[in-house]
N, C-alpha and C positions, 0 to 999 in steps of 0.2 A: 287583722289592724294592730298594730305592736306600737306602742310607745317605747324608742331606744334611748335611754338616758347612757350618753355619751361622755368619757372623760378626753377632753380637748390635749391635755397635757398642759404644760407650764406656761407655753407661749410659742415656741418655735414652731411654725407650721408643720414641718416633718418630724415632729415627736407624737403625734397622733399615732395611734396604732393602724394599721391596715385595716381590721375590721371596722373600727371606727370611721376611718375615711370612705369607706365602700356603703355603711349605712347611709352617712350624710349624702353621697351622689347617688344616691336611689332613692333618696326622702322627697314626697310631694312636698310635706309640712318639715320646717327646721325650725326651731324657737332654742335661740342661742343667750349667754349670758353675757351681753354686752360687751365692755371694753375688755373684758379678760379672756376673751376668745377672739385667735387671730381671724382677721379680715380674710386672710387666704384659705384657710380653713372652710369658713362660710361660702365662701365663694364657688366651694365645689361642688355647691347644690345644684339640682337640675333649673336651668334657667326660669322654667316657670313655675317655679316650686314657691309656696308661701313661707317667707322668711321674716320672723320677728325677733326684734331685740326685747327681751324680758327684762329689762333693767328697770323700765319706769312700773311695771305690772306688778299687782299684788298676785298671791297665790290663785286666787279664784279666777283671777282671769287668765291667768297660765291655763289652769284647769280647765276653764271654760274652751279653750283653745282644741285643747286637747280632746273634750268631747266633741267639739264640732267636727273633728278630724275623724274621731271612731264614728261618728254616725254617716261621715261620707265613706267610710269603709278606706281612708286613706293613713297610712304609717306617717309617724311623727318621730324625726330625729333632737331630741333633747340634749343640746351639747349646753355641758358646764367646764369649767377649766380646771386643770390639775387631772385629780382623781375625784368619782363621786363620791366615795366612801369616805372623803375627808372635807367637812366643814362644806358640804355642797347644798346644805337645805334639800336633799333629793328622798331622806325619808318620810317628810310629809307630804310631798307630792305622789309618792309609792301608796301611803295610806288612804290619800283622796282617789284614787287609780282602783284601789282595793275594793274601795265601798262602791266605786262605779262598775265594777266588773270590767276594765279594761285591762286587756293585756301589757306586761312591758318586761324589758330585761335591761342588764346593764351590761356595759362593756367600759373597762379599766382605763385609765390613763397614766401618764407617768405623774408622779407628785411634786412640788416645788422642793421637797427637801431631797429625793432624790437626784432631781436635776442640778441641783446648788453642789451636793457633794461630787455629781460626774463632774461639774466644770472647776471645782476645786481639786480635781484628782485626789480624793479623801475618803478611805474607808472609814466607815462608821463605827464600826466594831473592830477593834485590834486586840489581841490577847494580851491579858492584864492589864490593859488600861480602860477599855470598856466594851461590853459585849450585850448592852441593852440601848435602844434608841427608844426616847418616849416622844411621841408627837402632843403637843398639847398647845393649849391658850391660856391666856389670862381672862377675867373677866373686866371689861372696858364699859361698853355702850350695850356689848352682847349678853347672853345669856350667862346668869352666874354659872360658875364650875360647882360642880357636886362635891358634897363632901368626902374626903380625903383625896381630892385631886387638884387641892391648890400647890402653886409652886413650891412653898416651901417643903409638904411632905415629898413631892417628886424629885425636888433637889437634893434631898435628903440621899437618894439612891445614889448620887454620884454618876448616873448613865447619861450617854450622850442625849443633848434636848434639842428638839426642833419644835420652835415657839411660833406659833402661827398668830396672826391677826394682832399682833400687840405690839408694834413698835411704837405706838402712841405711848405705851406703860412701860416704857425702857427704864425709868427711874424704878419701878418698883421689881422689876427683873433683877437689876444692879442689887439693890437692897437685900432682895430676898435669898440669892443665889452667893452672895459674896461669902457667907459664913460658911458654905459647903464646898464651894469650889475653890475659895480665893480668890483676889483681887487680880492674880496672873493669869487665871484662866482664859484660853482664847476663845472669843466671839467672832463670828460672823454676821453679818446682817446680810442679806442676800436680797436685793432690790429686782424686781420683774426679771426673775431667772429666765433666761433662753430669750428675751426679748431685744430689739437693736438697742435698747438702752439699758441693758441689763448693767447692776452696779454691784460689787463687794465691797464691803467696808469692814476691814479687818483690824480688830483690836482685842484688847481683855477686858474683863468685867470693870475694870478699875476706870477704863478710859471711854470704854465704846459708844457712851451716850453722846459725849462732848463731838464724838465722831460724825454722829450720824447727825445730830443737831446742824453741824456744820454742812454737811451733805444736803440737808432741805429735805430729807426723806420723811414722811409721815403716813405712807401708805403701802401697800402692796409689795409689805415686804417681810422674809422671814428670818427669826434669828435662831442662831446654832451657837449650841454651848457646848464645850465638854474639851476634855484634853486631847482626844483624837485629831483633833484639828490642825494642832501642830508638831505634836511629838513625832520624833522619828525614832524613838527609843523604846520599841518592844519586840517581844519573842515574835517569831517566824510563828505561823500557825503549823499546827501539827499536819493539816491535809497533805502537804507535798512534801514531809519529810522522808528521807530517804528510808528509814528502817520504821515506817508507820504504813502497815500492811491492811488490808481489807479485799473483798468480795472482788472487785475489778483490779487491783493491783496485788497479787497473793504475793507471799514471801517465795524467794526464788528457792530452788531445789539445791541441796547440796552437793 
């Protein structure tokens, strides 16, 4: 018996991995994260599978279901949105399973920041503009941020920022980042990326909060900040330069 932690991707049913889909199709028990996982993905479970939405359940209730499946020798598909490695509350489930000596594995998924950059047709790392992407959040009602991971410290890097779980804290994001990025720095708030009601609100650090308020967005949104979101002025990568040679493209003999 194995508990399979599966990243379902950001929302579009066809963005789940082939591996993840096959695990769901074969699982006699499916536990999924409520409205964040598309119904079309859960519908792939066997007709006789035990399928539970874990949104109203607390941690021990979820683990009890896994333990019950383990006792019966039944695999579990534990389906999370996006990628389990980011803000998935997966680590505490794994810790409980370790204590119970229950086997588990993890199948990665497409994260919202990757899906958003694809939809925007933007590369988040451009030569001489930004070569670093920081995935972070701000402290609202959730856990506090560890020392040194506050937005002011991270903003001082000038990196491309993908700020999760913080659309209700947009005023703080503005105040903190304007001194580092400038009022004219591009911002995109990506709401329910790849879902049918997907929405991208584009602006700058100066005006993005008013635009988001006008749109009525209060949850399920990612804040992306950085010059890479709008600039067309950057040097070409050396990767495909005609005079750049490497083991797969050796220098032509004279």
